[in-house]
N, C-alpha and C positions, 0 to 999 in steps of 0.2 A: 324209799324206804331205809329208814335208819338202820344201819348196819350194829349191832349189839356183839362184843367181842365174845367168844364162847371159854366159860368158867365151870368148874365143877362145883357142885352144889357143897362139897365139903370145905373147897377153899373161901365161899362165897359165906357160909356159916363161921369159918375163922373169922375171916376180917370183922362180920360183922354181929359179932353175939349178944350187943343189947337188945338190935330188934330179933333175935330170934325165938324169944317168948313169944311172938305174935305168930298166929298164922300164915302162912306163906297160901298164895292162887299159882295154881298150876295151869295153864293155858296149851292148850294141844297145838301147833299150829299146821295143818293139813297140808298144804299148798310147801310152805317150808321144813316141813319135817326136823321139826324141832319143837321144846317143851319151854314157853316163856314161864319165870318166875318172878313174880309179884311179892314184893312186903306188905301184908294189909296194914301193917302200923302206918306206912308214911305213905303207899300205893305207889312206890319208886319198884320199876323194871329192875332186876337183880341180876337176869343174864339170862343162858338159853342151855338148855341139855341137848342132844343130836337124839332125834327117836325115831328109828326106823326108817319108810319111805312115804307113808302116808296116814300119821295118827289122826285117830278120829276119837273114840270116847274115851273118855278118861276117869278114873277112881283111886282116890288119894288112901294109904294106908298107913300106919306107925311108922313105918321106915320102908314102905315102898310105894309107887304107882306102878299101875295097871293100866296100857292103853291098847286099843284095837288099833293095829296098821293095815287099813284097807286094799293095800297094795299087796302085802305078802300073803295075806291072811293069817297073820298071827298075832299073837296074847305077849305085850311087850313089856316085861318087869324090870322095872327101874330100881336101882338102888339109890334111896334119897341121900343117905348117909355117905356114899362113896360119889353121888352124883354123876351114875352112867348106867349104861344096862347092865343086869344081872345077867339076865337070861332072855327069849323070844321060844315063845309056843305054837306051832302050829295050831290053829283052832279051826278052820274051813275060810272059805271065800270069801272076801265083803264080809268081814265084821264090822259091827260100827260099834251100838252103846256097850258098856260095860258097867256093874254093879256089884258091890260089896256089900256083904251081909252085915249088920250090926256090931256081932262077934268077931270082925274082921277074918272069920275062914273061911269062907266061902267066896268064888267069884263066880258070876253070871254072864255070859257074852253074848249078845244077840248077830246069831249068822244068818247073813240078808238071802245067799244062794243057796244054804241048806236049809231053811223055813226052818231054823233050829235054834235053841238055847242050849250052849255048852256049861254045866257046870265044872267047875275046877276047883282046888286047895288054893288056898291061901297063906302064906305066899309062896309057896311052891310052884303052881303052876299046873300041877299034875290033874289029866280029866279025871272025873268020876261019873261024867252020863252023858248024852247028848239025848236030849228032849226036845222030841218035832210037836212045833205048832202048826196049827191050822192058818194063822194071818202070812200071806208072802212078804218075803222083804223084813222080816224082823226088825224094828230098829233100835228097841230100848226094850231091855229086861233089867226089871228095879224092884229087888228084892222089898218086902213089908217089915214096919221095924222090926218085930218079932220073928223074922226069917222065916214064917210059915209059909209065905207064899213069894212067886215071882208074877207079875204083872207084865205083859207081854204086847209090845204096841208093835203094827208094821203100817210101810207104807201103804200095800195095795191091800187095805182091808176097811173094816166096817165097823170090829170087834176090838175087845181088849180079850187076849190070852190068858187064862189064870192058870198058873201051873205050882201042883203041890211040890213042894221042896223034900220034903219026906218021901213023899212015894214015888219022885222022879218022873213024871207025868204029867200031863194037861190032865185038869178037871174039870174045867168051864170054860165060856166065852161069855163076855159080857158086851152089848150090842151098844156102840157110841156110833160118831159123826164118820164121815170118809177120813181118811187116811189118817191116824188118829200116831202123835208122835211123842212128846213128852210126858211122864206120869212122875204123881210125885204123891208122897204119903203123908198125912198127917203122924204127927209125932204118937200118941196113941194108937194110931192102925185103923183108927174107927173106919176114916174115907180116904180115897185115895180122887185125885185130880186128874185128867186126861185132856191134852189137847189137842185136835183133830184140825190139822190144818185148813182142810177142804172144805169143811164144814164152821170154818171159824168160829167156833163154839169148843167150849170147857165142859167139861162132863165131871159131875161130883157124883162118886161111888160108893153105896154102904159096903161097906167089905163085908161084913157078916151076910148083908143079905143076894149081895153079888147082884144089885142092880142099879141104874141111874135113879140119883135123889135129884137130883138138878140141871140144869143145863144154862150156861151164863153165855151170851154172846157176847164176844171180845174184838179185837182188832183183824185184819187180814192176813191170812197164814199163821195162825198162833201154832209155833212149836214148842218153846222151851218151858219146863214148870219148875219153882224153885218153891220151896215151903220155908217160912217163917219158922226159927226154933221154938216159937210159944206154943204154933199152932192156930195165931188168928189170922194170918191172913198166907195169899198165897201170891206168888208173881210168876206172868205170861209173856212171855215176848210173841210178840208178834213182827213176822217178818216183812212182810210185804210194807207194812208201817212205818218199820223202824220206830219200836216203842214198848215198852213195858208197864204192863198193867197191874196195879194192887187190888186183891180179890178179899172181899171179908167174907171168911169161911163160916161164920154166925149166921148172915146172910144171904150169902153166895151171889155178894154185888159186888159190882167193878166203884172202887174208892178213887183212884185217882188213875192218870195217865204221863209218863214222862216220855218225851225225846229220847231215843239213846242214838246208837248209828246203825250204818245201813245193814240190815238182812240179818238181825239179833238171832241168836241163835240158843244155846244152853248157859247155863247160869249156875249161880252160886251162892248163897249167902254167907256170911261169916259166921262163927258159932254163941258169937254173945248175940246175931241178930242186926247188928247196927249197920252193917252196910251189905248191898249185892251187886255180884259182882259178872254184866253182861259181856258175854263173846260175840262181835260186829263182825261176822264171816266177811261180808264184803266191806269193810272201812277198814280193816287189819287191826283193830284196836278192841280194848277191853273197857267198858263205861262200867264208872263206879257208881254209885247210886246212894243218899242217903235215905234209909228204910222209914225213918218217923217222919221226915220231912216230902218224902218222896219226890225230893229232886236230884237232876243230876250233880256231881261235885265235879269231874272231869273226867277225861278219856285218855289213856294208858295205851301207846303205840306197841303192838307185841308182832308177833309175825305174820306171814302171809296167810290165811285163811283159817282165822282161830275157829274151833269145831265147839268147847265147850269151858267149861270152867271147875276145878276141885279145889276144893280149899281143906287145909290140912294143919 
């Protein structure tokens, strides 16, 4: 594997000011214990930041990155201006997904071994609540766009658990297929889409009615979900197939499929909706997909076992 020199993000920014206006993609590399930084303007790998022991989930805020460390049971808070770890907060054994509310004030961390979701303040990382959920080994806890709800998926479950954020408790469960993984909300918050890995399906959920309104058959081992900013499409990664599918949200049908790397996992879309970045866990790469033509533009080498992507 190609070795990248370690730079602080502050130095990188100062050396490449013209590209800073473009969003940066951040990729946690679970085995390398680093965060790869990709400039979305030119898709160049700009460097790496050391990150704990086993970084997994990631969420990007205005001046901070929030990552879970599966080995140490911690939430890592990285200062992106300084390009280094600001603090580490213990959350519990085997944390995985982390989500940031749209107002940037709350964090939610799914803690697998505790069957709970931990709410923390952002950017301070102060624990506010620890909420038990029914699903075992929760993987993702994702805020609705209005911040009212958390949808929680778990590896040993056949439902998505719904948490009332203000009440700090689970208030419902919605039946889906076996082993729900990635979750994505439409920008208006009307629907959520859940990929169920062992069912080979994606479930469209009415948030108001708390029920499944469509089942979409996709590839083998679907897991990652990303939503286009205009809400017209969602993107699903198929882990076993090494592909990503584009789904039309008006008809809930598959529009197109593109091949990416091995074991595609979690993904992110640029704010303008033009490009999709896919973390390929077993290829040690990120695939860049043009969302208009739905073709792969290139692969970018990153660290070992990339878990996902967050763009800011």
